[in-house]
C-alpha positions in Angstrom: 0.0 0.0 0.0 1.0 3.6 -0.7 0.9 4.6 3.0 3.3 1.8 4.1 5.7 2.4 1.2 5.8 6.1 1.9 6.3 5.6 5.6 9.1 3.1 5.0 10.6 5.5 2.4 10.6 8.5 4.8 11.7 6.7 8.0 14.1 4.1 6.7 17.2 6.2 6.9 15.8 9.1 9.0 17.9 10.4 11.9 15.7 12.2 14.5 18.6 13.2 16.7 19.8 16.0 14.5 18.1 19.2 13.2 16.5 18.4 9.8 18.5 20.7 7.5 21.0 19.7 4.8 23.1 22.9 5.5 23.8 23.5 9.1 23.8 27.2 8.5 20.0 27.0 7.6 17.7 28.2 10.3 14.7 26.2 11.1 11.7 28.5 11.3 8.9 27.3 13.6 5.5 29.0 13.2 3.3 28.7 16.3 -0.3 29.5 17.0 -2.4 29.5 20.2 -6.2 29.4 20.9 -7.6 29.5 24.4 -10.2 26.9 25.1 -11.1 27.4 28.8 -9.9 29.2 31.9 -9.9 26.4 34.5 -8.8 28.1 37.7 -7.2 31.3 39.0 -5.3 30.7 42.3 -4.7 34.2 43.7 -2.9 32.9 46.8 -0.3 30.9 44.9 -0.3 33.2 41.9 -1.0 30.4 39.4 -3.3 30.4 36.4 -4.5 27.2 34.9 -5.7 27.3 31.3 -6.6 24.8 28.6 -5.2 25.8 25.1 -5.0 24.4 21.6 -1.4 24.7 20.6 -0.3 24.4 16.9 3.2 24.6 15.4 4.6 23.7 12.0 8.1 23.7 10.5 9.9 22.4 7.4 11.8 19.1 7.6 14.1 18.8 4.6 14.3 15.0 4.9 10.6 14.4 4.8 9.9 15.3 1.2 8.6 13.1 -1.6 7.1 13.1 -5.0 3.3 12.4 -4.8 3.4 10.8 -8.3 5.5 7.9 -7.0 3.1 7.2 -4.1 -0.4 7.1 -5.6 -0.7 11.0 -5.5 -0.4 10.9 -1.7 0.3 14.5 -0.5 -0.1 14.1 3.3 0.7 11.4 5.8 0.6 11.1 9.6 3.8 9.8 11.3 4.5 9.0 14.9 5.9 12.0 16.8 8.5 9.8 18.5 10.0 8.9 15.1 10.9 12.4 13.8 12.7 15.5 15.0 10.5 17.9 17.1 11.6 21.3 18.2 12.2 21.7 22.0 9.8 24.5 22.5 8.5 25.0 26.0 6.6 27.6 28.0 8.8 29.5 30.4 6.0 30.1 33.0 5.4 26.4 33.5 5.1 25.6 37.3 3.5 22.1 37.1 2.8 19.4 34.6 -0.9 19.6 33.5 -3.1 16.7 32.6 -2.7 17.1 28.9 -3.8 14.3 26.5 -1.0 12.7 24.5 -1.3 13.1 20.8 1.1 10.5 19.2 1.0 11.7 15.6 2.0 14.6 13.4 0.9 15.5 9.9 3.6 15.7 7.2 3.0 17.1 3.7 5.0 16.2 0.5 6.8 19.7 0.7 8.3 18.6 4.1 6.0 20.8 6.2 5.3 19.2 9.6 2.2 20.2 11.6 2.0 19.4 15.3 -1.4 20.1 16.8 -2.0 19.2 20.5 -4.2 20.4 23.4 -2.3 21.4 26.5 -3.4 22.1 30.1 -1.1 24.9 31.1 -0.4 25.7 34.8 1.7 28.8 34.7 2.8 31.4 37.2 1.2 34.8 36.8 1.3 38.1 38.7 -2.3 38.4 39.7 -3.5 41.8 40.9 -6.6 41.4 43.0 -6.9 45.0 44.3 -9.9 45.7 42.1 -11.7 42.4 43.1 -14.4 41.5 42.0 -14.0 43.9 39.0 -10.4 42.8 38.3 -8.8 42.2 34.9 -5.8 39.9 34.7 -3.0 39.8 32.1 -1.0 36.6 32.1 1.7 35.8 29.6 2.7 32.5 27.9 6.2 32.6 26.6 7.2 30.0 24.0 10.9 29.6 23.4 13.4 26.9 22.5 15.1 25.7 25.7 18.4 24.9 24.0 18.7 26.2 20.5 19.6 29.8 19.9 18.0 32.0 17.2 20.5 31.0 14.5 19.2 27.4 14.8 15.5 27.8 15.6 13.6 31.0 14.9 9.9 31.5 15.9 7.2 33.3 14.0 3.4 33.6 14.3 1.3 31.2 12.2 -1.6 33.6 11.7 -2.0 37.4 11.7 -1.9 39.1 15.1 -5.4 40.5 14.6 -6.8 37.1 14.0 -5.1 35.7 17.1 -6.2 38.7 19.2 -10.0 38.4 18.8 -10.3 34.6 18.2 -12.8 33.3 20.7 -14.3 30.7 18.4 -13.5 27.7 20.7 -13.5 29.5 24.1 -16.0 28.1 26.7 -17.3 31.3 28.2 -19.7 29.8 30.9 -17.3 30.1 33.8 -16.3 32.8 36.2 -13.8 34.3 33.8 -14.3 35.7 30.3 -11.6 36.1 27.6 -11.1 39.6 26.4 -8.3 39.1 23.9 -4.9 37.5 23.3 -2.0 39.7 22.3 1.1 38.3 20.6 4.6 39.7 20.6 8.0 38.5 19.3 11.3 39.4 20.9 14.9 38.2 21.2 16.2 37.2 24.6 19.7 36.9 25.8 21.4 36.2 29.1 24.7 38.1 30.0 25.6 38.9 26.4 25.4 35.2 25.3 23.6 33.9 22.2 20.1 35.3 21.6 17.0 33.1 21.8 13.8 33.7 20.0 10.7 34.2 22.2 7.0 34.4 21.2 4.9 35.9 24.0 1.1 35.5 24.1 -0.7 37.8 26.6 -4.0 36.2 27.7 -6.2 39.0 29.1 -9.2 37.8 31.1 -11.9 39.5 33.2 -13.8 38.3 36.1 -17.6 38.2 36.0 -18.7 40.1 39.2 -22.4 39.2 39.3 -22.0 36.4 41.9 -19.8 38.5 44.2 -22.0 41.5 43.9 -25.1 39.6 45.0 -23.4 37.6 47.7 -20.9 40.2 49.1 -21.8 43.8 48.2 -25.6 43.7 48.4 -25.9 42.2 52.0 -23.3 44.8 53.2 -25.2 47.6 51.6 -28.5 46.4 53.1 -26.9 46.3 56.6 -25.6 49.9 56.1 -29.0 51.1 55.0 -30.6 49.6 58.1 -27.9 51.3 60.2 -28.9 54.7 58.7 -32.6 53.9 59.2 -31.9 53.2 62.8 -31.2 56.9 63.4 -34.9 57.5 63.2 -35.6 55.6 66.4 -36.1 58.1 69.3 -32.9 58.5 71.2 -34.6 58.6 74.6 -36.4 55.3 74.1 -33.2 53.2 74.6 -34.0 50.8 71.8 -31.5 52.4 69.4 -28.5 51.1 71.3 -29.7 47.5 71.2 -30.6 47.9 67.5 -27.1 49.2 66.7 -25.4 46.4 68.7 -27.5 43.8 66.9 -26.4 45.3 63.5 -22.8 45.3 64.5 -23.0 41.7 65.6 -24.7 40.7 62.4 -22.1 42.4 60.3 -19.3 40.6 62.2 -21.0 37.2 61.5 -21.3 38.3 57.8 -17.6 39.0 57.6 -16.8 35.6 59.1 -19.0 33.9 56.5 -17.5 35.7 53.5 -13.9 35.5 54.7 -13.4 32.3 52.7 -14.8 33.9 49.5 -12.3 36.8 49.4 -9.1 36.1 47.6 -6.1 35.9 49.9 -2.6 37.0 48.9 0.5 38.0 50.6 1.1 40.9 48.2 -1.8 43.2 49.0 -5.4 43.5 50.2 -8.3 43.9 47.8 -10.3 47.0 47.8 -13.4 45.1 48.9 -11.6 44.1 52.1 -10.9 47.7 52.8 -14.6 48.4 52.0 -15.7 45.9 54.6 -13.3 47.3 57.3 -14.6 50.8 56.6 -18.2 49.7 56.9 -17.4 48.0 60.2 -15.7 51.2 61.4 -18.8 53.2 60.3 -21.0 50.9 62.4 -18.8 51.4 65.4 -18.9 55.1 65.0 -22.7 55.0 64.7 -22.9 53.0 67.9 -20.6 55.4 69.7 -22.7 58.4 68.6 -25.8 56.6 69.8 -24.3 55.9 73.2 -23.3 59.6 73.5 -26.7 60.8 72.6 -28.5 58.4 75.0 -26.1 59.5 77.8 -27.1 63.1 77.1 -30.9 62.6 77.1 -30.9 60.3 80.2 -29.4 62.6 82.8 -31.2 61.5 86.0 -28.9 63.0 88.6 -28.5 66.7 89.3 -26.1 68.0 86.7 -25.0 71.5 86.0 -27.1 73.4 83.5 -26.2 73.5 79.9 -23.3 76.0 79.3 -24.3 79.2 77.5 -21.9 78.6 74.6 -23.5 75.1 74.1 -26.9 76.7 74.0 -25.7 79.4 71.6 -24.1 76.9 69.2 -26.6 74.0 69.3 -29.9 75.5 70.3 -29.6 78.7 68.3 -27.1 78.4 65.4 -27.4 74.7 64.7 -31.2 74.7 64.7 -31.2 77.4 62.0 -28.5 75.7 59.9 -30.2 72.3 60.2 -33.7 73.6 59.7 -35.1 72.1 62.9 -36.9 75.1 64.4 -39.9 72.9 65.3 -37.8 71.2 68.0 -36.7 74.6 69.4 -40.4 75.7 69.6 -41.2 72.4 71.3 -38.5 73.1 73.8 -39.8 76.6 74.4 -43.4 75.3 75.0 -42.0 72.7 77.4 -40.1 75.5 79.3 -43.3 77.6 79.5 -45.3 74.7 80.8 -42.6 74.1 83.4 -42.8 77.7 84.5 -46.6 77.5 84.8 -46.4 74.3 86.9 -43.7 75.8 89.1 -46.0 78.8 89.8 -48.9 76.5 90.7 -46.7 74.6 93.1 -45.4 77.8 94.7 -48.9 79.1 95.2 -50.1 75.8 96.7 -47.2 75.8 99.1 -47.7 79.4 100.0 -51.4 78.7 100.7 -50.4 75.9 103.0 -48.2 78.0 105.2 -50.1 81.3 105.1 -52.5 81.8 108.1 -56.2 82.4 107.6 -57.1 86.1 107.0 -60.7 87.1 107.8 -62.6 89.8 106.2 -65.4 90.5 108.7 -64.4 92.4 111.9 -66.7 90.4 114.0 -65.3 87.2 112.8 -61.9 88.6 113.4 -62.8 89.5 117.0 -64.4 86.1 117.7 -61.5 84.3 116.1 -59.0 86.4 118.0 -60.6 85.7 121.3 -60.8 82.0 120.5 -57.2 82.0 119.4 -56.1 83.8 122.5 -58.0 81.3 124.7 -56.7 78.3 122.8 -53.2 79.8 122.8 -53.4 80.3 126.4 -54.8 76.8 127.1 -52.4 74.8 125.0 -49.6 77.1 124.1 -47.0 74.4 124.7 -48.6 71.5 122.8 -49.9 73.7 119.9 -46.6 75.5 119.2 -44.7 72.2 118.9 -47.3 70.7 116.5 -47.4 73.9 114.4 -43.6 74.0 114.1 -43.5 70.3 113.1 -46.2 71.0 110.4 -44.3 74.0 109.1 -41.1 72.0 108.9 -42.8 69.2 107.0 -44.4 71.7 104.6 -41.1 73.4 104.0 -39.5 70.1 103.3 -42.2 69.1 100.8 -41.8 72.5 99.0 -38.0 72.1 98.8 -38.5 68.5 97.4 -40.9 69.8 94.7 -38.5 72.6 93.8 -35.6 70.2 93.6 -37.6 67.8 91.5 -38.6 70.6 89.1 -34.9 71.6 88.9 -34.0 68.1 88.0 -36.6 68.1 85.3 -35.4 71.5 84.0 -31.8 70.3 83.7 -32.9 67.1 82.1 -35.1 68.9 79.6 -32.2 71.2 78.6 -29.9 68.3 78.0 -32.7 66.5 76.1 -32.9 69.5 73.7 -29.2 69.5 73.3 -29.2 65.8 72.6 -31.9 66.0 70.0 -30.1 68.8 68.1 -26.7 67.0 68.4 -28.3 63.8 67.2 -29.6 65.4 64.0 -26.2 67.1 63.4 -24.2 63.9 63.8 -26.7 61.9 61.8 -26.3 64.3 58.8 -22.6 64.3 59.1 -22.6 60.4 59.2 -25.0 60.3 56.2 -22.8 62.6 54.2 -19.7 60.5 55.0 -21.5 57.3 54.0 -22.8 58.8 50.7 -19.3 60.2 49.8 -17.7 56.9 50.5 -20.3 55.0 48.5 -20.0 57.4 45.5 -16.2 57.2 45.5 -16.2 53.3 45.6 -18.9 53.1 42.9 -17.1 55.5 40.7 -13.8 53.6 41.0 -15.3 50.2 40.4 -17.2 51.6 37.4 -14.1 53.1 35.9 -12.1 49.9 36.4 -14.8 47.8 34.9 -15.2 50.0 31.8 -11.4 50.1 31.4 
């Protein structure tokens, strides 16, 4: 048969140990091509990229030529790869041997062109930058070069045009976490310490992460918890429920960070921006809780405290209320103060009525009462004076107690007004900080994703 005769003709006196050229000055030109089939894994911690590629190379073997007319017009034949010379082209970034299927044959044409096509699982080292996670774009290189032969023996070239290689996604499986943007190719000569130069063909595989999963599982829960923290400011500060609500939110966010800690990429080089985002959100929750504790301490002054200083009244109750547009609270405080003064006058009048002796209007009644009082005074002067003094002392003590209680309420009411105004002020400052932080992060991530 023609195939057996041709195979015997080509391999009978073939020497695979030497480069297949008749003149040793002739350079063997190897054209290579690469197509990305799948992105298998990206290990940020170990800085390793695992891809599955279809690799093709062809070169001219001057000892594998024949005349098709002598072999039944046969122009192409497959030969065992172990029986012929194959260039020693490897990938410089190899860190481990992948599970690549073994292809035992190559195609040879009657002009001596040898085509070696094989799929390769490539595990290569790559400098992975995860600062923009989950909107990161990675650029990993695959450098093909001859391990032994310098450029005068083996030269490399690109099989196809660079534009065709760049946007070729015909075989790419794009259902995973990563999507292929493009593949850049670049040829260069490489030399070590002024020795012989080696030919290198670099392929830059540019991939981008799909952020939908991380947006749903990481960013949205954090945003929801921050929104609930902002809504918690609308709870009345004097009720005492705001502190427990803020502590519950802080505890829930801590549990959330423990759960998502395994999802975040871990490297020894740097921290992703989303990790900084979580830390800042935790710090904002702590600041919010601290502000709440301060306000609750102001509005719950039960002991006798000094009155609000005048400069605090001037800044918070006068200037701040105008700037923050909360005049209704100031009017409420004024009405409470007026009601306090009215109640105080009523108490004073009642106390005065209790200690003031009876005054008669009719002279006859005054005379009768005077005679009776003089008789009673004469009869029980000793016992009556002691009881009257005791009653006056008790009445004076009750009056002092009521005045002291009203003073307590007055001081507490002043601090309550200061607490309300300070709460609104700190809430708006906190809200402005959260909005500025959110807008900055959103803008940065949008710019990085579009780029």
